[in-house]
N, CA, C, O and the ligand as a Tripos MOL2 file, in Angstrom:
@<TRIPOS>MOLECULE
protein
  297   295    75     0     0
PROTEIN
NO_CHARGES

@<TRIPOS>ATOM
      1 N          53.4710  -44.9850   69.5550 N.3       1 MET1
      2 CA         54.3570  -44.5410   68.4610 C.3       1 MET1
      3 C          53.5150  -44.3100   67.2080 C.2       1 MET1
      4 O          52.6490  -45.1190   66.8740 O.2       1 MET1
      5 N          53.7800  -43.1790   66.5070 N.am      2 ASP2
      6 CA         53.0250  -42.9700   65.2770 C.3       2 ASP2
      7 C          53.8720  -43.4190   64.0620 C.2       2 ASP2
      8 O          55.0310  -43.8120   64.1940 O.2       2 ASP2
      9 N          53.2580  -43.3420   62.9210 N.am      3 TYR3
     10 CA         53.9380  -43.9250   61.7300 C.3       3 TYR3
     11 C          55.1730  -43.1800   61.3860 C.2       3 TYR3
     12 O          56.1070  -43.7780   60.8510 O.2       3 TYR3
     13 N          55.2430  -41.8340   61.6750 N.am      4 LYS4
     14 CA         56.4360  -41.0740   61.3110 C.3       4 LYS4
     15 C          57.6470  -41.5610   62.1090 C.2       4 LYS4
     16 O          58.7220  -41.7930   61.5580 O.2       4 LYS4
     17 N          57.4430  -41.7080   63.4230 N.am      5 LYS5
     18 CA         58.5330  -42.2400   64.2950 C.3       5 LYS5
     19 C          58.9180  -43.6030   63.8540 C.2       5 LYS5
     20 O          60.1030  -43.9360   63.8360 O.2       5 LYS5
     21 N          57.9380  -44.4230   63.4900 N.am      6 ALA6
     22 CA         58.2130  -45.8000   63.0890 C.3       6 ALA6
     23 C          59.0900  -45.8140   61.8140 C.2       6 ALA6
     24 O          59.9990  -46.6310   61.6730 O.2       6 ALA6
     25 N          58.7820  -44.8790   60.8970 N.am      7 GLN7
     26 CA         59.5630  -44.8130   59.6210 C.3       7 GLN7
     27 C          61.0140  -44.3840   59.9190 C.2       7 GLN7
     28 O          61.9650  -44.9040   59.3350 O.2       7 GLN7
     29 N          61.1530  -43.4110   60.8520 N.am      8 ILE8
     30 CA         62.4910  -42.8870   61.1600 C.3       8 ILE8
     31 C          63.2630  -43.9730   61.8860 C.2       8 ILE8
     32 O          64.4410  -44.1820   61.5940 O.2       8 ILE8
     33 N          62.6380  -44.6690   62.8230 N.am      9 LEU9
     34 CA         63.2780  -45.7430   63.5020 C.3       9 LEU9
     35 C          63.7460  -46.8530   62.5380 C.2       9 LEU9
     36 O          64.8640  -47.3620   62.6130 O.2       9 LEU9
     37 N          62.8000  -47.1960   61.6200 N.am     10 ARG10
     38 CA         63.1120  -48.2330   60.6470 C.3      10 ARG10
     39 C          64.3200  -47.8530   59.7910 C.2      10 ARG10
     40 O          65.2280  -48.6620   59.5970 O.2      10 ARG10
     41 N          64.3280  -46.6270   59.2830 N.am     11 ASP11
     42 CA         65.4620  -46.2310   58.4440 C.3      11 ASP11
     43 C          66.7780  -46.1530   59.2180 C.2      11 ASP11
     44 O          67.8460  -46.4700   58.6940 O.2      11 ASP11
     45 N          66.6730  -45.7150   60.5010 N.am     12 THR12
     46 CA         67.8640  -45.6150   61.3410 C.3      12 THR12
     47 C          68.4550  -46.9920   61.5890 C.2      12 THR12
     48 O          69.6560  -47.2060   61.4240 O.2      12 THR12
     49 N          67.5930  -47.9270   61.9880 N.am     13 LEU13
     50 CA         68.0330  -49.2790   62.2530 C.3      13 LEU13
     51 C          68.6580  -49.9100   61.0070 C.2      13 LEU13
     52 O          69.6820  -50.5890   61.0880 O.2      13 LEU13
     53 N          68.0450  -49.6800   59.8850 N.am     14 MET14
     54 CA         68.4960  -50.2280   58.6290 C.3      14 MET14
     55 C          69.9200  -49.7200   58.3020 C.2      14 MET14
     56 O          70.7950  -50.4740   57.8770 O.2      14 MET14
     57 N          70.1030  -48.3980   58.5250 N.am     15 LEU15
     58 CA         71.3480  -47.7330   58.1980 C.3      15 LEU15
     59 C          72.4640  -48.2750   59.1440 C.2      15 LEU15
     60 O          73.5480  -48.6540   58.7010 O.2      15 LEU15
     61 N          72.1440  -48.2930   60.4750 N.am     16 ILE16
     62 CA         73.1540  -48.7690   61.4500 C.3      16 ILE16
     63 C          73.4680  -50.2340   61.1350 C.2      16 ILE16
     64 O          74.6320  -50.6370   61.1550 O.2      16 ILE16
     65 N          72.4550  -51.0160   60.8490 N.am     17 GLY17
     66 CA         72.6690  -52.4290   60.5560 C.3      17 GLY17
     67 C          73.6080  -52.6180   59.3810 C.2      17 GLY17
     68 O          74.5090  -53.4530   59.4490 O.2      17 GLY17
     69 N          73.4210  -51.8600   58.2970 N.am     18 PHE18
     70 CA         74.2550  -52.0240   57.1160 C.3      18 PHE18
     71 C          75.6900  -51.5460   57.3880 C.2      18 PHE18
     72 O          76.6410  -52.1410   56.8810 O.2      18 PHE18
     73 N          75.8540  -50.4910   58.1740 N.am     19 VAL19
     74 CA         77.2000  -50.0040   58.5630 C.3      19 VAL19
     75 C          77.9420  -51.0950   59.3150 C.2      19 VAL19
     76 O          79.0960  -51.3980   59.0140 O.2      19 VAL19
     77 N          77.2640  -51.6850   60.3030 N.am     20 ILE20
     78 CA         77.8840  -52.7510   61.0980 C.3      20 ILE20
     79 C          78.1710  -53.9590   60.2240 C.2      20 ILE20
     80 O          79.2130  -54.5950   60.3830 O.2      20 ILE20
     81 N          77.2910  -54.2820   59.3240 N.am     21 MET21
     82 CA         77.5010  -55.4070   58.3880 C.3      21 MET21
     83 C          78.7920  -55.1890   57.5800 C.2      21 MET21
     84 O          79.5790  -56.1170   57.3930 O.2      21 MET21
     85 N          78.9940  -53.9550   57.1060 N.am     22 PHE22
     86 CA         80.2190  -53.6870   56.3260 C.3      22 PHE22
     87 C          81.4520  -53.7990   57.2180 C.2      22 PHE22
     88 O          82.5240  -54.1930   56.7580 O.2      22 PHE22
     89 N          81.2950  -53.4440   58.5210 N.am     23 ALA23
     90 CA         82.4360  -53.5860   59.4490 C.3      23 ALA23
     91 C          82.7470  -55.0620   59.6170 C.2      23 ALA23
     92 O          83.8700  -55.4190   59.9730 O.2      23 ALA23
     93 N          81.7590  -55.9350   59.3650 N.am     24 GLY24
     94 CA         81.9820  -57.3980   59.4180 C.3      24 GLY24
     95 C          83.0410  -57.8630   58.4410 C.2      24 GLY24
     96 O          83.5240  -58.9920   58.5320 O.2      24 GLY24
     97 N          83.3950  -57.0240   57.5330 N.am     25 TYR25
     98 CA         84.4540  -57.3740   56.5520 C.3      25 TYR25
     99 C          85.7920  -57.5330   57.3360 C.2      25 TYR25
    100 O          86.6580  -58.3170   56.9480 O.2      25 TYR25
    101 N          85.9320  -56.7720   58.4390 N.am     26 PHE26
    102 CA         87.1590  -56.7760   59.2160 C.3      26 PHE26
    103 C          87.0410  -57.7700   60.3860 C.2      26 PHE26
    104 O          88.0460  -58.3580   60.7860 O.2      26 PHE26
    105 N          85.8590  -57.9620   60.9270 N.am     27 TRP27
    106 CA         85.6530  -58.9210   62.0290 C.3      27 TRP27
    107 C          84.3050  -59.5830   61.7920 C.2      27 TRP27
    108 O          83.2560  -58.9690   61.9910 O.2      27 TRP27
    109 N          84.3420  -60.8580   61.3580 N.am     28 ASN28
    110 CA         83.1780  -61.5540   60.8700 C.3      28 ASN28
    111 C          81.9500  -61.4860   61.7390 C.2      28 ASN28
    112 O          80.8610  -61.2670   61.2080 O.2      28 ASN28
    113 N          82.0550  -61.6630   63.0790 N.am     29 PRO29
    114 CA         80.7990  -61.6820   63.8730 C.3      29 PRO29
    115 C          79.9830  -60.4050   63.7430 C.2      29 PRO29
    116 O          78.7670  -60.4140   63.9320 O.2      29 PRO29
    117 N          80.6520  -59.3150   63.4200 N.am     30 LEU30
    118 CA         79.8980  -58.0980   63.2170 C.3      30 LEU30
    119 C          78.8940  -58.1500   62.0610 C.2      30 LEU30
    120 O          77.8730  -57.4610   62.0750 O.2      30 LEU30
    121 N          79.1990  -58.9620   61.0830 N.am     31 ALA31
    122 CA         78.2880  -59.1400   59.9340 C.3      31 ALA31
    123 C          76.9660  -59.7060   60.3870 C.2      31 ALA31
    124 O          75.9000  -59.2760   59.9460 O.2      31 ALA31
    125 N          77.0540  -60.6940   61.2920 N.am     32 ILE32
    126 CA         75.8070  -61.2810   61.8200 C.3      32 ILE32
    127 C          75.0460  -60.2970   62.6720 C.2      32 ILE32
    128 O          73.8280  -60.1820   62.5420 O.2      32 ILE32
    129 N          75.7490  -59.5680   63.5620 N.am     33 ILE33
    130 CA         75.1730  -58.5880   64.4410 C.3      33 ILE33
    131 C          74.4450  -57.5230   63.5650 C.2      33 ILE33
    132 O          73.2910  -57.1640   63.8020 O.2      33 ILE33
    133 N          75.1700  -57.0630   62.5770 N.am     34 GLY34
    134 CA         74.6130  -56.0450   61.6780 C.3      34 GLY34
    135 C          73.3880  -56.5560   60.9390 C.2      34 GLY34
    136 O          72.4200  -55.8170   60.7570 O.2      34 GLY34
    137 N          73.4190  -57.7890   60.5200 N.am     35 PHE35
    138 CA         72.2940  -58.3650   59.8520 C.3      35 PHE35
    139 C          71.0720  -58.4320   60.7380 C.2      35 PHE35
    140 O          69.9590  -58.1770   60.2770 O.2      35 PHE35
    141 N          71.2620  -58.7780   62.0290 N.am     36 VAL36
    142 CA         70.1550  -58.8660   62.9950 C.3      36 VAL36
    143 C          69.5830  -57.4360   63.2300 C.2      36 VAL36
    144 O          68.3680  -57.2480   63.2800 O.2      36 VAL36
    145 N          70.4450  -56.4870   63.3650 N.am     37 ILE37
    146 CA         69.9960  -55.1060   63.5760 C.3      37 ILE37
    147 C          69.1830  -54.6250   62.3500 C.2      37 ILE37
    148 O          68.1110  -54.0370   62.4880 O.2      37 ILE37
    149 N          69.7220  -54.8910   61.1770 N.am     38 ALA38
    150 CA         69.0140  -54.4850   59.9340 C.3      38 ALA38
    151 C          67.6540  -55.1790   59.8560 C.2      38 ALA38
    152 O          66.6670  -54.5660   59.4490 O.2      38 ALA38
    153 N          67.6030  -56.4160   60.2310 N.am     39 LEU39
    154 CA         66.3010  -57.1320   60.1790 C.3      39 LEU39
    155 C          65.3300  -56.6000   61.2150 C.2      39 LEU39
    156 O          64.1190  -56.6110   60.9950 O.2      39 LEU39
    157 N          65.8760  -56.1090   62.4040 N.am     40 SER40
    158 CA         64.9950  -55.6510   63.4550 C.3      40 SER40
    159 C          64.2310  -54.3970   63.0280 C.2      40 SER40
    160 O          63.2490  -54.0280   63.6730 O.2      40 SER40
    161 N          64.6640  -53.7410   61.9550 N.am     41 CYS41
    162 CA         63.9250  -52.5820   61.4870 C.3      41 CYS41
    163 C          62.5460  -52.9880   60.9730 C.2      41 CYS41
    164 O          61.6930  -52.1210   60.7840 O.2      41 CYS41
    165 N          62.2990  -54.2720   60.7430 N.am     42 LEU42
    166 CA         60.9930  -54.7400   60.2640 C.3      42 LEU42
    167 C          59.9390  -54.6720   61.4260 C.2      42 LEU42
    168 O          58.7300  -54.6250   61.1960 O.2      42 LEU42
    169 N          60.4710  -54.6700   62.6790 N.am     43 VAL43
    170 CA         59.5290  -54.7170   63.8040 C.3      43 VAL43
    171 C          58.7470  -53.3980   63.9220 C.2      43 VAL43
    172 O          57.5170  -53.4380   63.8860 O.2      43 VAL43
    173 N          59.3970  -52.2340   64.0600 N.am     44 PRO44
    174 CA         58.6020  -50.9840   64.1320 C.3      44 PRO44
    175 C          57.8280  -50.7640   62.8620 C.2      44 PRO44
    176 O          56.7280  -50.2110   62.8990 O.2      44 PRO44
    177 N          58.3730  -51.1830   61.7350 N.am     45 ASP45
    178 CA         57.6610  -51.0160   60.4510 C.3      45 ASP45
    179 C          56.3540  -51.8150   60.4860 C.2      45 ASP45
    180 O          55.2890  -51.3110   60.1310 O.2      45 ASP45
    181 N          56.4620  -53.0310   60.9090 N.am     46 TYR46
    182 CA         55.2980  -53.9610   60.9060 C.3      46 TYR46
    183 C          54.2720  -53.5280   61.9160 C.2      46 TYR46
    184 O          53.0700  -53.5720   61.6500 O.2      46 TYR46
    185 N          54.7610  -53.0860   63.1390 N.am     47 LEU47
    186 CA         53.8050  -52.7920   64.2640 C.3      47 LEU47
    187 C          53.1840  -51.4190   64.1570 C.2      47 LEU47
    188 O          52.0120  -51.2590   64.5010 O.2      47 LEU47
    189 N          53.9210  -50.4130   63.6930 N.am     48 TYR48
    190 CA         53.4320  -49.0640   63.7800 C.3      48 TYR48
    191 C          53.3100  -48.3080   62.4650 C.2      48 TYR48
    192 O          52.6600  -47.2640   62.4290 O.2      48 TYR48
    193 N          53.9120  -48.7960   61.3840 N.am     49 ASN49
    194 CA         53.8580  -48.0100   60.1640 C.3      49 ASN49
    195 C          52.5830  -48.3290   59.4190 C.2      49 ASN49
    196 O          52.6060  -48.9680   58.3660 O.2      49 ASN49
    197 N          51.4120  -47.8560   60.0030 N.am     50 LYS50
    198 CA         50.1320  -48.2070   59.4980 C.3      50 LYS50
    199 C          49.2850  -46.9390   59.3280 C.2      50 LYS50
    200 O          49.5000  -45.9330   60.0050 O.2      50 LYS50
    201 N          48.3350  -47.0140   58.4240 N.am     51 CYS51
    202 CA         47.3810  -45.9300   58.2570 C.3      51 CYS51
    203 C          46.4240  -45.9020   59.4730 C.2      51 CYS51
    204 O          45.8970  -46.9520   59.8410 O.2      51 CYS51
    205 N          46.1840  -44.7300   60.1070 N.am     52 PRO52
    206 CA         45.3240  -44.6670   61.2700 C.3      52 PRO52
    207 C          43.8410  -44.8690   60.8710 C.2      52 PRO52
    208 O          43.0080  -45.0810   61.7520 O.2      52 PRO52
    209 N          43.4970  -44.8090   59.5880 N.am     53 HIS53
    210 CA         42.1030  -44.9350   59.1690 C.3      53 HIS53
    211 C          41.7400  -46.3830   58.8040 C.2      53 HIS53
    212 O          40.7580  -46.9390   59.2940 O.2      53 HIS53
    213 N          42.5710  -46.9780   57.9190 N.am     54 CYS54
    214 CA         42.1900  -48.3010   57.4430 C.3      54 CYS54
    215 C          43.0730  -49.3720   58.0530 C.2      54 CYS54
    216 O          42.7610  -50.5570   57.9440 O.2      54 CYS54
    217 N          44.2150  -48.9690   58.7210 N.am     55 GLY55
    218 CA         45.0500  -49.9650   59.3890 C.3      55 GLY55
    219 C          45.9620  -50.7300   58.4750 C.2      55 GLY55
    220 O          46.6760  -51.6290   58.9180 O.2      55 GLY55
    221 N          45.9510  -50.3870   57.1840 N.am     56 LYS56
    222 CA         46.8870  -51.0730   56.2680 C.3      56 LYS56
    223 C          48.2960  -50.4840   56.3820 C.2      56 LYS56
    224 O          48.4690  -49.3300   56.7750 O.2      56 LYS56
    225 N          49.2840  -51.2850   56.0370 N.am     57 ARG57
    226 CA         50.6400  -50.8520   56.1680 C.3      57 ARG57
    227 C          50.9720  -49.8220   55.0680 C.2      57 ARG57
    228 O          50.5660  -49.9440   53.9120 O.2      57 ARG57
    229 N          51.7390  -48.7990   55.5020 N.am     58 LEU58
    230 CA         52.0940  -47.7100   54.5620 C.3      58 LEU58
    231 C          53.3150  -48.0000   53.7440 C.2      58 LEU58
    232 O          53.4770  -47.4070   52.6780 O.2      58 LEU58
    233 N          54.1960  -48.8900   54.1890 N.am     59 GLY59
    234 CA         55.3640  -49.1850   53.4250 C.3      59 GLY59
    235 C          56.2880  -47.9700   53.3860 C.2      59 GLY59
    236 O          56.5870  -47.3690   54.4180 O.2      59 GLY59
    237 N          56.7330  -47.6180   52.1850 N.am     60 ARG60
    238 CA         57.6350  -46.5040   52.0960 C.3      60 ARG60
    239 C          56.9080  -45.1820   51.8040 C.2      60 ARG60
    240 O          57.5340  -44.1760   51.4690 O.2      60 ARG60
    241 N          55.6100  -45.2060   51.9340 N.am     61 ASN61
    242 CA         54.8430  -44.0260   51.6850 C.3      61 ASN61
    243 C          55.1700  -42.9780   52.7820 C.2      61 ASN61
    244 O          54.9280  -43.2030   53.9680 O.2      61 ASN61
    245 N          55.7380  -41.8070   52.3340 N.am     62 ALA62
    246 CA         56.0390  -40.7360   53.2900 C.3      62 ALA62
    247 C          55.1940  -39.5120   52.9580 C.2      62 ALA62
    248 O          55.4780  -38.4060   53.4180 O.2      62 ALA62
    249 N          54.1560  -39.7220   52.1550 N.am     63 GLY63
    250 CA         53.2990  -38.6520   51.7120 C.3      63 GLY63
    251 C          52.2270  -38.2790   52.7210 C.2      63 GLY63
    252 O          52.2490  -38.7360   53.8640 O.2      63 GLY63
    253 N          51.2930  -37.4480   52.2900 N.am     64 LYS64
    254 CA         50.2630  -37.0320   53.2220 C.3      64 LYS64
    255 C          49.0100  -37.8790   53.2210 C.2      64 LYS64
    256 O          48.1630  -37.7860   54.1100 O.2      64 LYS64
    257 N          48.9160  -38.7240   52.1750 N.am     65 PHE65
    258 CA         47.6890  -39.5300   52.0630 C.3      65 PHE65
    259 C          47.9950  -41.0310   51.9800 C.2      65 PHE65
    260 O          48.9910  -41.4690   51.4030 O.2      65 PHE65
    261 N          47.1070  -41.7650   52.5720 N.am     66 CYS66
    262 CA         47.2160  -43.2140   52.5180 C.3      66 CYS66
    263 C          46.9870  -43.7400   51.1330 C.2      66 CYS66
    264 O          46.0220  -43.3370   50.4850 O.2      66 CYS66
    265 N          47.8720  -44.6680   50.6200 N.am     67 GLN67
    266 CA         47.7170  -45.1320   49.2890 C.3      67 GLN67
    267 C          46.6020  -46.1910   49.1540 C.2      67 GLN67
    268 O          46.2430  -46.6060   48.0530 O.2      67 GLN67
    269 N          46.0680  -46.6120   50.3250 N.am     68 HIS68
    270 CA         45.0270  -47.6400   50.2710 C.3      68 HIS68
    271 C          43.5960  -46.9780   50.3120 C.2      68 HIS68
    272 O          42.7340  -47.2430   49.4750 O.2      68 HIS68
    273 N          43.4170  -46.1100   51.3340 N.am     69 CYS69
    274 CA         42.0370  -45.5440   51.4460 C.3      69 CYS69
    275 C          41.9630  -44.1280   50.9800 C.2      69 CYS69
    276 O          40.8630  -43.6010   50.8160 O.2      69 CYS69
    277 N          43.1450  -43.4440   50.7440 N.am     70 GLY70
    278 CA         43.1420  -42.1080   50.2260 C.3      70 GLY70
    279 C          42.9240  -41.0040   51.2640 C.2      70 GLY70
    280 O          42.8880  -39.8200   50.9270 O.2      70 GLY70
    281 N          42.7790  -41.4040   52.5170 N.am     71 LYS71
    282 CA         42.6030  -40.4070   53.6130 C.3      71 LYS71
    283 C          43.9070  -39.7620   54.0320 C.2      71 LYS71
    284 O          44.9840  -40.3320   53.8560 O.2      71 LYS71
    285 N          43.7990  -38.5810   54.5820 N.am     72 GLU72
    286 CA         45.0080  -37.9080   55.0670 C.3      72 GLU72
    287 C          45.5220  -38.5810   56.2960 C.2      72 GLU72
    288 O          44.7650  -38.8880   57.2170 O.2      72 GLU72
    289 N          46.8800  -38.8250   56.3150 N.am     73 ILE73
    290 CA         47.4200  -39.5200   57.4500 C.3      73 ILE73
    291 C          48.2150  -38.6180   58.3860 C.2      73 ILE73
    292 O          48.8120  -39.1170   59.3400 O.2      73 ILE73
    293 N          48.2440  -37.3510   58.1590 N.am     74 ASP74
    294 CA         48.9550  -36.4510   58.9830 C.3      74 ASP74
    295 C          48.1550  -35.9660   60.1480 C.2      74 ASP74
    296 O          48.6490  -35.1750   60.9510 O.2      74 ASP74
    297 ZN         44.3070  -45.9270   54.8180 Zn       75 ZN75
@<TRIPOS>BOND
     1     1     2 1
     2     2     3 1
     3     3     4 2
     4     3     5 am
     5     5     6 1
     6     6     7 1
     7     7     8 2
     8     7     9 am
     9     9    10 1
    10    10    11 1
    11    11    12 2
    12    11    13 am
    13    13    14 1
    14    14    15 1
    15    15    16 2
    16    15    17 am
    17    17    18 1
    18    18    19 1
    19    19    20 2
    20    19    21 am
    21    21    22 1
    22    22    23 1
    23    23    24 2
    24    23    25 am
    25    25    26 1
    26    26    27 1
    27    27    28 2
    28    27    29 am
    29    29    30 1
    30    30    31 1
    31    31    32 2
    32    31    33 am
    33    33    34 1
    34    34    35 1
    35    35    36 2
    36    35    37 am
    37    37    38 1
    38    38    39 1
    39    39    40 2
    40    39    41 am
    41    41    42 1
    42    42    43 1
    43    43    44 2
    44    43    45 am
    45    45    46 1
    46    46    47 1
    47    47    48 2
    48    47    49 am
    49    49    50 1
    50    50    51 1
    51    51    52 2
    52    51    53 am
    53    53    54 1
    54    54    55 1
    55    55    56 2
    56    55    57 am
    57    57    58 1
    58    58    59 1
    59    59    60 2
    60    59    61 am
    61    61    62 1
    62    62    63 1
    63    63    64 2
    64    63    65 am
    65    65    66 1
    66    66    67 1
    67    67    68 2
    68    67    69 am
    69    69    70 1
    70    70    71 1
    71    71    72 2
    72    71    73 am
    73    73    74 1
    74    74    75 1
    75    75    76 2
    76    75    77 am
    77    77    78 1
    78    78    79 1
    79    79    80 2
    80    79    81 am
    81    81    82 1
    82    82    83 1
    83    83    84 2
    84    83    85 am
    85    85    86 1
    86    86    87 1
    87    87    88 2
    88    87    89 am
    89    89    90 1
    90    90    91 1
    91    91    92 2
    92    91    93 am
    93    93    94 1
    94    94    95 1
    95    95    96 2
    96    95    97 am
    97    97    98 1
    98    98    99 1
    99    99   100 2
   100    99   101 am
   101   101   102 1
   102   102   103 1
   103   103   104 2
   104   103   105 am
   105   105   106 1
   106   106   107 1
   107   107   108 2
   108   107   109 am
   109   109   110 1
   110   110   111 1
   111   111   112 2
   112   111   113 am
   113   113   114 1
   114   114   115 1
   115   115   116 2
   116   115   117 am
   117   117   118 1
   118   118   119 1
   119   119   120 2
   120   119   121 am
   121   121   122 1
   122   122   123 1
   123   123   124 2
   124   123   125 am
   125   125   126 1
   126   126   127 1
   127   127   128 2
   128   127   129 am
   129   129   130 1
   130   130   131 1
   131   131   132 2
   132   131   133 am
   133   133   134 1
   134   134   135 1
   135   135   136 2
   136   135   137 am
   137   137   138 1
   138   138   139 1
   139   139   140 2
   140   139   141 am
   141   141   142 1
   142   142   143 1
   143   143   144 2
   144   143   145 am
   145   145   146 1
   146   146   147 1
   147   147   148 2
   148   147   149 am
   149   149   150 1
   150   150   151 1
   151   151   152 2
   152   151   153 am
   153   153   154 1
   154   154   155 1
   155   155   156 2
   156   155   157 am
   157   157   158 1
   158   158   159 1
   159   159   160 2
   160   159   161 am
   161   161   162 1
   162   162   163 1
   163   163   164 2
   164   163   165 am
   165   165   166 1
   166   166   167 1
   167   167   168 2
   168   167   169 am
   169   169   170 1
   170   170   171 1
   171   171   172 2
   172   171   173 am
   173   173   174 1
   174   174   175 1
   175   175   176 2
   176   175   177 am
   177   177   178 1
   178   178   179 1
   179   179   180 2
   180   179   181 am
   181   181   182 1
   182   182   183 1
   183   183   184 2
   184   183   185 am
   185   185   186 1
   186   186   187 1
   187   187   188 2
   188   187   189 am
   189   189   190 1
   190   190   191 1
   191   191   192 2
   192   191   193 am
   193   193   194 1
   194   194   195 1
   195   195   196 2
   196   195   197 am
   197   197   198 1
   198   198   199 1
   199   199   200 2
   200   199   201 am
   201   201   202 1
   202   202   203 1
   203   203   204 2
   204   203   205 am
   205   205   206 1
   206   206   207 1
   207   207   208 2
   208   207   209 am
   209   209   210 1
   210   210   211 1
   211   211   212 2
   212   211   213 am
   213   213   214 1
   214   214   215 1
   215   215   216 2
   216   215   217 am
   217   217   218 1
   218   218   219 1
   219   219   220 2
   220   219   221 am
   221   221   222 1
   222   222   223 1
   223   223   224 2
   224   223   225 am
   225   225   226 1
   226   226   227 1
   227   227   228 2
   228   227   229 am
   229   229   230 1
   230   230   231 1
   231   231   232 2
   232   231   233 am
   233   233   234 1
   234   234   235 1
   235   235   236 2
   236   235   237 am
   237   237   238 1
   238   238   239 1
   239   239   240 2
   240   239   241 am
   241   241   242 1
   242   242   243 1
   243   243   244 2
   244   243   245 am
   245   245   246 1
   246   246   247 1
   247   247   248 2
   248   247   249 am
   249   249   250 1
   250   250   251 1
   251   251   252 2
   252   251   253 am
   253   253   254 1
   254   254   255 1
   255   255   256 2
   256   255   257 am
   257   257   258 1
   258   258   259 1
   259   259   260 2
   260   259   261 am
   261   261   262 1
   262   262   263 1
   263   263   264 2
   264   263   265 am
   265   265   266 1
   266   266   267 1
   267   267   268 2
   268   267   269 am
   269   269   270 1
   270   270   271 1
   271   271   272 2
   272   271   273 am
   273   273   274 1
   274   274   275 1
   275   275   276 2
   276   275   277 am
   277   277   278 1
   278   278   279 1
   279   279   280 2
   280   279   281 am
   281   281   282 1
   282   282   283 1
   283   283   284 2
   284   283   285 am
   285   285   286 1
   286   286   287 1
   287   287   288 2
   288   287   289 am
   289   289   290 1
   290   290   291 1
   291   291   292 2
   292   291   293 am
   293   293   294 1
   294   294   295 1
   295   295   296 2
@<TRIPOS>SUBSTRUCTURE
     1 MET1         2 RESIDUE 1 A MET
     2 ASP2         6 RESIDUE 1 A ASP
     3 TYR3        10 RESIDUE 1 A TYR
     4 LYS4        14 RESIDUE 1 A LYS
     5 LYS5        18 RESIDUE 1 A LYS
     6 ALA6        22 RESIDUE 1 A ALA
     7 GLN7        26 RESIDUE 1 A GLN
     8 ILE8        30 RESIDUE 1 A ILE
     9 LEU9        34 RESIDUE 1 A LEU
    10 ARG10       38 RESIDUE 1 A ARG
    11 ASP11       42 RESIDUE 1 A ASP
    12 THR12       46 RESIDUE 1 A THR
    13 LEU13       50 RESIDUE 1 A LEU
    14 MET14       54 RESIDUE 1 A MET
    15 LEU15       58 RESIDUE 1 A LEU
    16 ILE16       62 RESIDUE 1 A ILE
    17 GLY17       66 RESIDUE 1 A GLY
    18 PHE18       70 RESIDUE 1 A PHE
    19 VAL19       74 RESIDUE 1 A VAL
    20 ILE20       78 RESIDUE 1 A ILE
    21 MET21       82 RESIDUE 1 A MET
    22 PHE22       86 RESIDUE 1 A PHE
    23 ALA23       90 RESIDUE 1 A ALA
    24 GLY24       94 RESIDUE 1 A GLY
    25 TYR25       98 RESIDUE 1 A TYR
    26 PHE26      102 RESIDUE 1 A PHE
    27 TRP27      106 RESIDUE 1 A TRP
    28 ASN28      110 RESIDUE 1 A ASN
    29 PRO29      114 RESIDUE 1 A PRO
    30 LEU30      118 RESIDUE 1 A LEU
    31 ALA31      122 RESIDUE 1 A ALA
    32 ILE32      126 RESIDUE 1 A ILE
    33 ILE33      130 RESIDUE 1 A ILE
    34 GLY34      134 RESIDUE 1 A GLY
    35 PHE35      138 RESIDUE 1 A PHE
    36 VAL36      142 RESIDUE 1 A VAL
    37 ILE37      146 RESIDUE 1 A ILE
    38 ALA38      150 RESIDUE 1 A ALA
    39 LEU39      154 RESIDUE 1 A LEU
    40 SER40      158 RESIDUE 1 A SER
    41 CYS41      162 RESIDUE 1 A CYS
    42 LEU42      166 RESIDUE 1 A LEU
    43 VAL43      170 RESIDUE 1 A VAL
    44 PRO44      174 RESIDUE 1 A PRO
    45 ASP45      178 RESIDUE 1 A ASP
    46 TYR46      182 RESIDUE 1 A TYR
    47 LEU47      186 RESIDUE 1 A LEU
    48 TYR48      190 RESIDUE 1 A TYR
    49 ASN49      194 RESIDUE 1 A ASN
    50 LYS50      198 RESIDUE 1 A LYS
    51 CYS51      202 RESIDUE 1 A CYS
    52 PRO52      206 RESIDUE 1 A PRO
    53 HIS53      210 RESIDUE 1 A HIS
    54 CYS54      214 RESIDUE 1 A CYS
    55 GLY55      218 RESIDUE 1 A GLY
    56 LYS56      222 RESIDUE 1 A LYS
    57 ARG57      226 RESIDUE 1 A ARG
    58 LEU58      230 RESIDUE 1 A LEU
    59 GLY59      234 RESIDUE 1 A GLY
    60 ARG60      238 RESIDUE 1 A ARG
    61 ASN61      242 RESIDUE 1 A ASN
    62 ALA62      246 RESIDUE 1 A ALA
    63 GLY63      250 RESIDUE 1 A GLY
    64 LYS64      254 RESIDUE 1 A LYS
    65 PHE65      258 RESIDUE 1 A PHE
    66 CYS66      262 RESIDUE 1 A CYS
    67 GLN67      266 RESIDUE 1 A GLN
    68 HIS68      270 RESIDUE 1 A HIS
    69 CYS69      274 RESIDUE 1 A CYS
    70 GLY70      278 RESIDUE 1 A GLY
    71 LYS71      282 RESIDUE 1 A LYS
    72 GLU72      286 RESIDUE 1 A GLU
    73 ILE73      290 RESIDUE 1 A ILE
    74 ASP74      294 RESIDUE 1 A ASP
    75 ZN75       297 GROUP 0 **** ****
């Protein structure tokens, strides 16, 4: 998995997690399920959202260059 897919997966999991958490307003267990899903977005972010050159985490960087080493990440 490359960093772009990892970022998309992270944002998707976060969004789904929050939607389910809000549904927990009507049925409480959903709040916990949503919380777990939202937290699971940290996994692809931690494992794959890295610069291919220096290996440091890119965070919310969606640009063309790594903010740590300055090399192109595309
Ligand atoms: Zn880098």
